[in-house]
C-alpha positions as CSV (number, residue, x, y, z in Angstrom):
1,X,-128.2,-75.5,101.1
2,X,-130.2,-73.6,98.5
3,X,-129.3,-70.0,97.8
4,X,-132.1,-67.8,96.6
5,X,-130.3,-65.5,94.2
6,X,-132.0,-66.4,90.9
7,X,-135.8,-66.0,91.5
8,X,-137.8,-65.5,88.4
9,X,-140.3,-62.6,88.9
10,X,-143.9,-63.1,87.9
11,X,-144.5,-60.5,85.3
12,X,-144.1,-61.4,81.6
13,X,-141.6,-58.9,80.4
14,X,-139.2,-59.7,77.6
15,X,-137.1,-56.6,78.0
16,X,-133.9,-56.5,80.1
17,X,-135.0,-53.3,81.8
18,X,-137.9,-52.2,83.9
19,X,-140.4,-49.5,83.1
20,X,-138.2,-47.1,85.1
21,X,-135.3,-47.9,82.7
22,X,-133.2,-49.6,85.3
23,X,-131.7,-53.1,84.5
24,X,-130.6,-53.6,88.1
25,X,-131.8,-52.7,91.6
26,X,-130.4,-53.4,95.0
27,X,-131.6,-56.6,96.6
28,X,-132.8,-55.3,99.9
29,X,-132.6,-58.3,102.2
30,X,-129.1,-58.0,103.5
31,X,-129.3,-54.2,103.7
32,X,-132.5,-54.4,105.7
33,X,-131.8,-57.3,108.0
34,X,-128.1,-58.0,108.2
35,X,-126.7,-54.8,109.7
36,X,-124.9,-55.3,113.0
37,X,-122.2,-53.7,115.1
38,X,-118.9,-54.9,113.8
39,X,-115.6,-55.7,115.5
40,X,-112.5,-53.6,114.6
41,X,-110.8,-56.6,112.9
42,X,-113.4,-57.4,110.2
43,X,-111.7,-58.8,107.1
44,X,-110.6,-56.5,104.4
45,X,-110.9,-57.1,100.6
46,X,-107.7,-59.0,100.3
47,X,-108.6,-61.4,103.1
48,X,-112.1,-61.9,101.6
49,X,-110.6,-62.6,98.2
50,X,-108.4,-65.2,99.7
51,X,-111.4,-66.7,101.6
52,X,-113.3,-67.0,98.3
53,X,-110.4,-68.4,96.4
54,X,-109.6,-71.1,99.0
55,X,-113.2,-72.1,99.6
56,X,-114.7,-71.7,96.2
57,X,-111.9,-73.1,94.1
58,X,-111.6,-69.8,92.1
59,X,-108.5,-70.1,89.9
60,X,-107.5,-68.5,86.6
61,X,-110.9,-66.9,86.0
62,X,-113.0,-70.0,86.6
63,X,-115.4,-70.7,89.4
64,X,-116.4,-74.0,91.0
65,X,-119.6,-73.9,92.8
66,X,-118.7,-75.2,96.2
67,X,-119.8,-74.4,99.8
68,X,-118.4,-74.0,103.3
69,X,-119.8,-75.7,106.3
70,X,-120.4,-74.1,109.7
71,X,-117.6,-76.0,111.3
72,X,-115.2,-75.0,108.5
73,X,-116.3,-71.4,108.8
74,X,-115.7,-71.4,112.6
75,X,-112.2,-72.6,112.1
76,X,-111.4,-70.2,109.2
77,X,-112.9,-67.2,111.0
78,X,-110.9,-67.9,114.2
79,X,-107.6,-68.6,112.5
80,X,-107.6,-66.2,109.5
81,X,-110.0,-63.4,110.6
82,X,-109.3,-63.6,114.4
83,X,-113.1,-63.4,114.8
84,X,-114.8,-64.4,118.0
85,X,-116.6,-67.8,117.7
86,X,-120.0,-66.4,119.0
87,X,-119.9,-63.5,116.5
88,X,-118.9,-65.9,113.7
89,X,-121.8,-68.1,114.5
90,X,-124.1,-65.1,114.5
91,X,-123.1,-63.7,111.1
92,X,-123.3,-67.3,109.6
93,X,-126.8,-67.8,110.9
94,X,-128.1,-64.3,109.8
95,X,-126.7,-64.9,106.3
96,X,-128.2,-68.3,106.1
97,X,-131.6,-67.2,107.3
98,X,-131.6,-64.1,104.9
99,X,-130.5,-65.9,101.7
100,X,-131.0,-69.6,102.0
101,X,-134.0,-72.0,102.1
102,X,-134.7,-74.3,105.0
103,X,-133.7,-74.2,108.7
104,X,-130.0,-73.9,109.6
105,X,-128.3,-76.6,111.5
106,X,-124.7,-77.7,112.3
107,X,-124.7,-79.4,108.9
108,X,-125.7,-76.2,107.0
109,X,-123.5,-74.8,104.3
110,X,-123.3,-71.5,102.4
111,X,-121.7,-70.4,99.1
112,X,-118.4,-68.6,99.9
113,X,-118.6,-65.8,97.4
114,X,-122.0,-64.5,98.4
115,X,-121.1,-64.9,102.1
116,X,-117.9,-62.9,101.5
117,X,-120.0,-60.2,100.0
118,X,-122.1,-60.1,103.0
119,X,-119.1,-59.8,105.3
120,X,-117.9,-56.8,103.2
121,X,-121.4,-55.2,103.3
122,X,-121.4,-55.8,107.1
123,X,-118.0,-54.1,107.5
124,X,-118.5,-51.2,105.1
125,X,-122.2,-50.4,104.8
126,X,-123.3,-48.9,108.2
127,X,-126.7,-47.8,109.2
128,X,-125.8,-45.8,112.3
129,X,-129.3,-44.9,113.2
130,X,-130.1,-48.6,113.5
131,X,-127.1,-49.9,115.3
132,X,-125.9,-46.9,117.2
133,X,-128.9,-46.2,119.4
134,X,-131.0,-43.1,119.7
135,X,-129.4,-40.0,121.2
136,X,-130.7,-39.2,124.7
137,X,-132.2,-36.0,123.5
138,X,-134.5,-38.0,121.2
139,X,-135.5,-40.6,123.8
140,X,-139.2,-40.7,123.6
141,X,-139.7,-42.2,127.0
142,X,-137.9,-39.2,128.5
143,X,-140.0,-36.5,126.8
144,X,-142.3,-35.9,124.0
145,X,-141.5,-32.4,122.7
146,X,-144.3,-30.9,120.7
147,X,-142.7,-31.2,117.2
148,X,-144.8,-30.6,114.2
149,X,-144.4,-33.4,111.6
150,X,-147.4,-32.8,109.4
151,X,-145.6,-34.4,106.4
152,X,-145.5,-37.7,108.3
153,X,-149.2,-38.0,109.1
154,X,-152.4,-38.3,107.3
155,X,-154.4,-35.0,107.1
156,X,-157.1,-36.7,109.2
157,X,-154.9,-36.6,112.2
158,X,-153.7,-33.5,114.1
159,X,-151.5,-35.7,116.4
160,X,-147.8,-35.1,116.4
161,X,-145.0,-37.5,116.3
162,X,-142.1,-37.9,118.7
163,X,-138.5,-37.1,117.5
164,X,-137.8,-40.8,117.1
165,X,-140.4,-41.2,114.4
166,X,-139.3,-38.1,112.6
167,X,-135.7,-39.4,112.5
168,X,-136.9,-42.8,111.3
169,X,-139.0,-41.2,108.4
170,X,-136.1,-39.1,107.2
171,X,-133.8,-42.1,107.2
172,X,-136.1,-44.4,105.4
173,X,-136.8,-42.1,102.4
174,X,-133.0,-42.3,101.6
175,X,-132.4,-46.0,102.0
176,X,-132.5,-47.0,98.3
177,X,-130.3,-44.0,97.4
178,X,-127.8,-45.1,100.1
179,X,-127.7,-48.7,98.9
180,X,-127.2,-47.6,95.2
181,X,-124.4,-45.2,96.3
182,X,-122.7,-48.0,98.3
183,X,-122.8,-50.4,95.3
184,X,-121.5,-47.8,92.8
185,X,-118.7,-46.7,95.2
186,X,-117.6,-50.2,96.0
187,X,-118.4,-52.1,92.8
188,X,-114.8,-52.7,91.9
189,X,-114.1,-54.3,95.3
190,X,-117.2,-56.3,95.2
191,X,-116.2,-57.8,91.8
192,X,-112.8,-58.6,93.1
193,X,-114.3,-60.5,96.0
194,X,-116.5,-62.7,93.8
195,X,-113.6,-63.4,91.4
196,X,-111.4,-64.5,94.3
197,X,-108.5,-62.1,93.5
198,X,-107.9,-58.5,94.5
199,X,-105.8,-58.1,91.3
200,X,-108.3,-59.7,89.0
201,X,-109.0,-57.9,85.8
202,X,-111.7,-60.1,84.4
203,X,-114.8,-61.9,85.7
204,X,-116.4,-65.1,84.6
205,X,-120.3,-65.1,84.4
206,X,-120.6,-67.9,87.1
207,X,-118.5,-65.7,89.4
208,X,-120.7,-62.7,88.6
209,X,-123.8,-64.6,89.6
210,X,-122.7,-64.4,93.2
211,X,-123.4,-60.6,93.0
212,X,-127.1,-61.7,93.2
213,X,-126.7,-61.4,97.0
214,X,-127.0,-57.6,96.7
215,X,-128.3,-57.1,93.1
216,X,-131.3,-58.3,91.3
217,X,-133.5,-57.6,88.2
218,X,-136.3,-55.1,88.7
219,X,-139.7,-56.6,89.6
220,X,-141.4,-58.0,86.5
221,X,-138.1,-58.8,84.6
222,X,-137.5,-62.5,84.1
223,X,-134.2,-63.6,85.4
224,X,-132.6,-67.1,85.3
225,X,-129.4,-65.8,86.9
226,X,-127.8,-62.4,87.3
227,X,-125.3,-62.8,84.5
228,X,-128.1,-63.3,82.0
229,X,-128.9,-59.6,82.3
230,X,-125.4,-58.5,81.3
231,X,-125.3,-57.7,77.5
232,X,-121.6,-58.9,77.3
233,X,-122.7,-62.4,78.1
234,X,-125.6,-62.8,75.8
235,X,-125.1,-66.4,74.5
236,X,-121.5,-66.4,75.7
237,X,-119.5,-67.8,78.6
238,X,-116.3,-65.7,78.3
239,X,-114.4,-63.5,80.6
240,X,-115.4,-59.8,80.8
241,X,-113.2,-57.0,82.1
242,X,-113.8,-55.6,85.6
243,X,-113.9,-52.1,84.3
244,X,-116.6,-52.9,81.7
245,X,-118.7,-54.5,84.4
246,X,-118.2,-51.6,86.8
247,X,-119.5,-49.2,84.1
248,X,-122.4,-51.4,83.2
249,X,-123.5,-51.8,86.9
250,X,-123.3,-48.2,87.6
251,X,-125.3,-47.2,84.5
252,X,-127.9,-50.0,85.1
253,X,-128.9,-48.9,88.6
254,X,-132.0,-46.6,89.0
255,X,-131.4,-42.9,88.5
256,X,-132.3,-41.0,91.7
257,X,-134.8,-38.6,90.4
258,X,-138.4,-37.6,91.3
259,X,-140.8,-40.0,89.6
260,X,-144.2,-38.9,88.4
261,X,-146.8,-39.3,91.2
262,X,-149.4,-40.3,88.6
263,X,-147.5,-43.5,87.9
264,X,-148.0,-44.8,91.4
265,X,-151.7,-44.3,91.7
266,X,-153.0,-47.1,94.0
267,X,-154.7,-49.9,92.0
268,X,-155.8,-53.5,92.7
269,X,-153.2,-54.9,90.3
270,X,-150.2,-52.8,91.5
271,X,-147.6,-54.7,93.6
272,X,-147.3,-51.6,95.8
273,X,-150.2,-49.9,97.4
274,X,-150.0,-46.2,98.4
275,X,-151.6,-45.0,101.6
276,X,-151.9,-41.5,102.9
277,X,-149.2,-39.1,101.8
278,X,-146.9,-41.9,100.6
279,X,-143.5,-40.7,99.2
280,X,-143.5,-41.5,95.5
281,X,-139.7,-42.1,95.7
282,X,-140.1,-44.7,98.4
283,X,-143.0,-46.3,96.5
284,X,-141.0,-46.4,93.3
285,X,-138.2,-48.1,95.2
286,X,-140.5,-50.7,96.7
287,X,-142.1,-51.4,93.4
288,X,-138.8,-51.8,91.5
289,X,-137.6,-54.5,94.0
290,X,-140.9,-56.3,94.4
291,X,-142.1,-54.8,97.6
292,X,-145.3,-53.7,99.2
293,X,-145.5,-50.4,101.0
294,X,-147.8,-49.3,103.8
295,X,-146.9,-45.8,104.6
296,X,-148.3,-42.9,106.8
297,X,-151.4,-44.8,107.8
298,X,-153.2,-42.9,110.5
299,X,-156.2,-43.9,112.6
300,X,-157.2,-46.8,110.3
301,X,-157.6,-50.5,110.2
302,X,-155.8,-52.3,107.4
303,X,-156.1,-56.0,106.5
304,X,-153.9,-57.6,103.8
305,X,-154.3,-61.2,102.9
306,X,-152.5,-63.0,100.1
307,X,-155.5,-62.6,97.8
308,X,-155.3,-58.8,98.2
309,X,-151.6,-58.6,97.9
310,X,-151.5,-60.8,94.8
311,X,-155.0,-60.3,93.4
312,X,-154.3,-61.9,90.0
313,X,-153.2,-65.3,91.4
314,X,-155.6,-68.0,90.4
315,X,-155.3,-69.9,93.7
316,X,-154.2,-69.2,97.3
317,X,-151.2,-71.6,96.8
318,X,-150.0,-69.6,93.8
319,X,-150.6,-66.3,95.7
320,X,-148.4,-67.7,98.5
321,X,-145.7,-68.7,96.0
322,X,-145.6,-65.0,94.8
323,X,-145.9,-63.3,98.2
324,X,-143.3,-65.4,99.9
325,X,-140.7,-64.1,97.5
326,X,-141.6,-60.4,98.2
327,X,-141.1,-58.0,101.0
328,X,-143.1,-55.3,102.9
329,X,-142.2,-52.1,104.6
330,X,-144.6,-50.6,107.1
331,X,-143.4,-47.1,107.9
332,X,-144.5,-44.1,109.9
333,X,-147.9,-45.4,110.9
334,X,-149.9,-43.9,113.8
335,X,-152.8,-45.1,116.0
336,X,-153.7,-47.9,113.5
337,X,-154.4,-51.7,113.4
338,X,-152.6,-53.5,110.6
339,X,-153.0,-57.2,109.9
340,X,-150.8,-58.9,107.3
341,X,-152.1,-62.5,106.8
342,X,-149.9,-63.5,103.9
343,X,-146.5,-65.3,103.9
344,X,-143.7,-62.8,103.1
345,X,-140.0,-63.1,102.6
346,X,-139.1,-60.2,104.9
347,X,-140.8,-57.3,106.6
348,X,-139.4,-54.0,107.8
349,X,-141.4,-52.0,110.3
350,X,-140.1,-48.5,111.1
351,X,-141.3,-45.4,113.0
352,X,-144.7,-46.7,114.0
353,X,-146.4,-45.3,117.1
354,X,-149.4,-46.5,119.1
355,X,-150.2,-49.3,116.6
356,X,-151.2,-53.0,116.7
357,X,-149.4,-54.8,113.9
358,X,-149.7,-58.6,113.1
359,X,-147.2,-60.3,110.7
360,X,-148.6,-63.8,110.5
361,X,-145.7,-65.4,108.6
362,X,-142.4,-64.0,107.4
363,X,-138.8,-65.4,107.1
364,X,-137.3,-62.2,108.6
365,X,-138.8,-59.3,110.5
366,X,-136.9,-56.1,111.5
367,X,-138.5,-53.5,113.7
368,X,-136.9,-50.2,114.6
369,X,-137.8,-46.9,116.1
370,X,-141.3,-47.9,117.2
371,X,-143.1,-46.7,120.3
372,X,-146.1,-47.6,122.4
373,X,-147.2,-50.4,120.1
374,X,-148.2,-54.0,120.1
375,X,-146.7,-56.5,117.6
376,X,-147.5,-60.1,116.8
377,X,-144.8,-61.9,114.8
378,X,-144.6,-65.4,113.3
379,X,-141.1,-65.6,111.8
380,X,-137.8,-67.4,111.5
381,X,-135.7,-64.4,112.7
382,X,-136.5,-61.2,114.4
383,X,-134.4,-58.0,114.9
384,X,-135.5,-55.2,117.2
385,X,-133.8,-51.8,117.4
386,X,-134.3,-48.6,119.3
387,X,-137.8,-49.2,120.3
388,X,-139.7,-48.1,123.4
389,X,-142.7,-49.1,125.5
390,X,-143.7,-51.9,123.2
391,X,-145.2,-55.4,123.6
392,X,-144.0,-58.3,121.4
393,X,-145.9,-61.5,120.9
394,X,-143.5,-63.8,119.2
395,X,-143.0,-67.1,117.4
396,X,-139.4,-67.2,116.1
397,X,-137.0,-70.1,115.5
398,X,-133.9,-67.9,116.2
399,X,-133.0,-65.8,119.2
400,X,-134.5,-62.3,118.9
401,X,-131.7,-59.9,118.2
402,X,-131.8,-56.6,120.1
403,X,-129.8,-53.6,118.6
404,X,-129.2,-50.1,119.8
405,X,-131.2,-48.7,122.7
406,X,-134.5,-50.5,123.6
407,X,-136.5,-49.7,126.7
408,X,-139.6,-51.1,128.3
409,X,-140.0,-54.0,125.9
410,X,-142.4,-56.7,127.1
411,X,-142.2,-60.1,125.4
412,X,-144.6,-63.0,125.3
413,X,-145.5,-66.0,123.1
414,X,-147.5,-65.7,119.9
415,X,-151.1,-65.0,120.6
416,X,-153.1,-64.6,117.4
417,X,-156.1,-66.9,116.8
418,X,-155.6,-67.5,113.1
419,X,-155.8,-71.0,111.7
420,X,-154.1,-70.1,108.4
421,X,-150.9,-69.6,110.4
422,X,-150.3,-73.4,110.5
423,X,-150.2,-73.7,106.7
424,X,-148.2,-70.5,106.2
425,X,-145.6,-71.6,108.8
426,X,-145.2,-75.0,107.1
427,X,-144.9,-73.2,103.8
428,X,-142.1,-71.0,105.1
429,X,-140.6,-73.8,107.1
430,X,-141.1,-72.0,110.4
431,X,-141.2,-74.6,113.2
432,X,-143.8,-73.7,115.7
433,X,-142.5,-76.3,118.2
434,X,-139.2,-74.4,118.5
435,X,-140.2,-71.0,119.8
436,X,-137.2,-69.0,121.2
437,X,-139.4,-66.0,122.1
438,X,-137.8,-65.5,125.5
439,X,-134.1,-66.0,124.5
440,X,-133.2,-62.6,123.3
441,X,-129.6,-61.7,122.4
442,X,-128.4,-58.1,122.8
443,X,-125.6,-57.1,120.3
444,X,-123.7,-54.0,121.6
445,X,-120.2,-52.5,121.3
446,X,-117.8,-51.4,124.0
447,X,-114.2,-50.4,124.2
448,X,-113.2,-54.0,124.1
449,X,-115.2,-54.9,121.0
450,X,-118.6,-56.6,120.3
451,X,-120.5,-57.9,123.3
452,X,-123.2,-60.6,123.0
453,X,-125.5,-60.5,126.0
454,X,-128.2,-63.1,126.7
455,X,-130.2,-63.9,129.8
456,X,-131.3,-60.8,131.8
457,X,-131.2,-57.9,129.4
458,X,-132.0,-54.4,130.7
459,X,-135.2,-53.0,129.3
460,X,-136.4,-56.4,128.2
461,X,-138.8,-58.5,130.3
462,X,-141.3,-61.3,130.0
463,X,-145.0,-60.7,130.3
464,X,-146.6,-62.1,133.5
465,X,-148.8,-65.0,132.5
466,X,-151.8,-63.4,134.2
467,X,-151.6,-60.6,131.7
468,X,-151.4,-62.9,128.6
469,X,-154.5,-63.3,126.4
470,X,-155.2,-64.3,122.8
471,X,-156.6,-62.0,120.1
472,X,-158.9,-62.7,117.2
473,X,-157.7,-61.6,113.8
474,X,-160.4,-59.8,111.7
475,X,-160.8,-60.9,108.1
476,X,-162.1,-59.1,104.9
477,X,-163.9,-62.3,104.0
478,X,-167.0,-63.1,106.2
479,X,-166.6,-66.3,108.2
480,X,-169.2,-68.3,110.1
481,X,-169.3,-67.6,113.8
482,X,-168.7,-71.3,114.5
483,X,-165.4,-71.2,112.7
484,X,-164.3,-68.0,114.5
485,X,-165.3,-69.4,117.8
486,X,-163.4,-72.7,117.3
487,X,-160.1,-71.1,116.3
488,X,-157.2,-71.7,118.8
489,X,-153.7,-70.4,119.2
490,X,-151.7,-72.2,116.5
491,X,-148.5,-71.8,118.6
492,X,-147.9,-74.1,121.6
493,X,-147.7,-72.1,124.8
494,X,-145.5,-72.6,127.8
495,X,-147.4,-74.4,130.7
496,X,-147.7,-71.3,132.9
497,X,-149.2,-69.3,130.0
498,X,-151.5,-72.1,129.0
499,X,-152.7,-72.5,132.6
500,X,-153.4,-68.8,132.9
501,X,-155.5,-68.9,129.8
502,X,-157.5,-71.8,131.1
503,X,-158.2,-70.0,134.3
504,X,-159.4,-67.0,132.3
505,X,-161.6,-69.3,130.2
506,X,-163.1,-70.7,133.4
507,X,-163.8,-67.2,134.8
508,X,-165.7,-66.4,131.6
509,X,-167.7,-69.6,131.8
510,X,-168.5,-68.9,135.5
511,X,-169.6,-65.3,134.6
512,X,-171.8,-66.5,131.8
513,X,-173.5,-68.9,134.3
514,X,-174.0,-66.1,136.8
515,X,-175.5,-63.9,134.1
516,X,-177.8,-66.7,133.0
517,X,-179.0,-67.3,136.5
518,X,-179.6,-63.6,136.9
519,X,-181.6,-63.3,133.7
520,X,-183.9,-66.1,134.9
521,X,-185.1,-63.8,137.7
522,X,-187.3,-60.8,137.6
523,X,-187.7,-58.7,134.4
524,X,-186.5,-55.5,136.0
525,X,-183.3,-57.2,137.2
526,X,-182.6,-58.5,133.7
527,X,-183.1,-55.1,132.1
528,X,-180.8,-53.5,134.7
529,X,-178.2,-56.1,134.1
530,X,-178.3,-55.7,130.3
531,X,-178.0,-51.9,130.6
532,X,-175.0,-52.2,132.9
533,X,-173.3,-54.7,130.6
534,X,-173.9,-52.5,127.6
535,X,-172.7,-49.4,129.3
536,X,-169.5,-51.1,130.6
537,X,-168.9,-52.6,127.1
538,X,-169.2,-49.3,125.4
539,X,-166.9,-47.7,128.0
540,X,-164.3,-50.4,127.3
541,X,-164.5,-50.0,123.6
542,X,-163.9,-46.3,123.9
543,X,-161.2,-46.4,126.5
544,X,-159.2,-49.0,124.6
545,X,-159.5,-47.5,121.2
546,X,-161.4,-50.5,119.9
547,X,-164.5,-48.5,119.1
548,X,-162.7,-47.0,116.1
549,X,-161.5,-50.5,115.0
550,X,-165.1,-51.8,115.2
551,X,-166.3,-48.9,113.1
552,X,-163.5,-49.5,110.6
553,X,-164.5,-53.2,110.3
554,X,-168.1,-52.4,109.9
555,X,-167.2,-49.9,107.2
556,X,-165.1,-52.6,105.4
557,X,-168.2,-54.9,105.2
558,X,-170.6,-52.0,104.3
559,X,-168.5,-49.4,102.5
560,X,-171.4,-46.9,102.3
561,X,-172.7,-47.3,105.8
562,X,-171.8,-43.8,106.8
563,X,-173.6,-40.8,105.2
564,X,-170.4,-38.9,104.4
565,X,-169.0,-42.0,102.5
566,X,-172.2,-42.3,100.4
567,X,-172.0,-38.6,99.4
568,X,-168.4,-39.0,98.2
């Protein structure tokens, strides 16, 4: 087991603080992906301290780096926390996938102190809009009230958002503030947990390093381990009082104030790209913690490869090394096509309506409050919350987790024709032969406690094989037509879906033959056929919305192909 708490960020900065003045920022992974409904008997601080002390060897201010296996965790959770075995398995797997390298197995282990921090975050930090469902009054499949939400859309669009998207947008803009507030409010308890004693007055640097599960250096600040950022431990390995550490952490987190918009002007070298009326506060939060932001995109086609996300990388391999440590948020987008063809650590998609979004490779993907959209995900773990009338094409090595209220979700295997996926999946250790796309698990709460529901789940159904087809992913880099034509689905398909595709392929070949035979006839017949095909093809482009995507792609290749662009 390898715990990723001490990543060294790429920028060469010698200072201990970022440009914003913060020495610490929240590590977003657990906050973004690990929030679940919790049982009433979640362990308290004293119980978590005892768990760390017993399993991490914490005694007299010292810390031995040990680990706890899945089997030992099952036993401890059942006997000491009275936790259901299914739920204990779930939280272990989520923590492992969020914070550790490799694929989890029965032999997997985790570090007790960071895991205990996760259990505390799970019990105390609650995102009710994610796990509690959307109130019926805001159910977008029941009604779409004519709400004006001009601040959540590009000026190019006069369309209006449903209440679900408005709720999602207002929630997302406060996430970093909420995370900072949680850490400041609970910092003493968090330090007690990593020290293994609720009465501890001092902390050893090796114990403090476990706080890396929820804290990190700002993007661009070199970090060997979290304790190296603390001035009390510069060149020392002695105990530091809990009160001094509490004060330092609170003072080192970002100050919640309005940054200057000029600082976040989009540029090729910036780790965060601003689109539309992007909130500078959210952009600042993304930049501080090494994230990319796609925000308020409306009626556009966006393609982001590793070379575009990490433009200064000398090679694709080094670009992947950087991008796979970073995260992306796609928020409040409308009527757009978004293709992300770079390996990422985690992705959050929230409040998107009538979009097609591809995430080619990511460790973790969380999607919430989305409507009338199509998603293609290649990931190790997927969480879906409060979404409606949406199609998911999935490769995932874990059961897809459903949270809150989801309605009219259709699920199918991964369907993107993108050859680079094979290399990216190997790079992120995503096993394409173990696709659990159809094995969703619904996590809900009732009067008796937490309920884990598999099998037939209301509002969640498989796509009929006859409706399944593959899609070609556009690229900013021109490719020979022979390469495009030879691309195949990198994800193995179930036999019934593979058979359905073969039948469609045969129908296309038969149609081509019929057209060729017709063209061999009289000239007037050939011309009539060509006109009919062109008319129907244009009709299809317009009716499906693909006409605008074609225009977007042409404009990407020829930026001044339209008169109004040339004038600007």
